[in-house]
N, C-alpha and C positions, 0 to 999 in steps of 0.2 A: 837356726837361731830365732824365738821374739821372746817380744816381753810386753808385758799389758798396762795396759796407766792409770788409775782414777778414777777419769773422768775427759770429757771434749777436753775443758781446757788446759788438763795436762799435758792430752795430744797434738795438738795445736804446740804446745808451747816446744815438743821433743819434734817437731817436724817442724820450729824456725830455729830450735837451739842445732839438727842436722845441716839448713840451707849456711848458719853464721858458721860451721866450719868447712864451708864449701863444695857439703857435698847434694847431692839434688834427690830427693826422693817425692819415691812416685806412688800417688792415693792410690788406692785398689778402688776397684770399680764395684756397681751396688751390685753384681751378678755376686764375682768374689769376694765380699764383707758377710756375701747370704751366703756362700756353701761355708766363711770361717766361724758363721757367726757372729760374725760384732757391728758397733756401729758402724766402723770405720776404719780401716788400719791404710798405712802408710810402708814401704820396703826400699832398701838400699841396699846394693852391692860390695861389700867388703875387696880388701884389696884382691885379695885371694877369690872372686868369684862368688864368698859364702854371700847368702838372701840373705837377713838381716828383714824385722817384718816390730811393727811399736800399731798397737790395736789396744782400745776399746772400746766397753758399754755391749764385753758378754751379750749371747741370747742364754737364758735357764731356761730354763721351763720347771717351774717346782711342783708343775703339777709331779708329773714322770715321778715313780719309784725310784728312789735311793737303791744299786746295787752294788752290794761289793766285793763281788765277781772281781777278780783278777785275771787276765787276760792271757792266752796260754804262748801267748811270743810279744816282745819288747813295741812291734810296730802291728796299725792295721791296715787293714788298706790296701794300693801295690804294696808294698811294699810288707805286709803282713810275711808270718813265717811257715 
């Protein structure tokens, strides 16, 4: 599960809010941020072991053409159909 916040101050406010609730968010590494194409992200595990991520600053290449073709499966990558 993931959430994208508006900007860097909102990101760090969210991280601090998690800490104030007794959680220990882990900040993503540079390589993980690069792989997700975001400026920064943090993650936590919920009591059931599900990973939740908060990110900000998505990398968008506005030079690439838009394609409205939908994939023929619900997931890509190693989870692809």
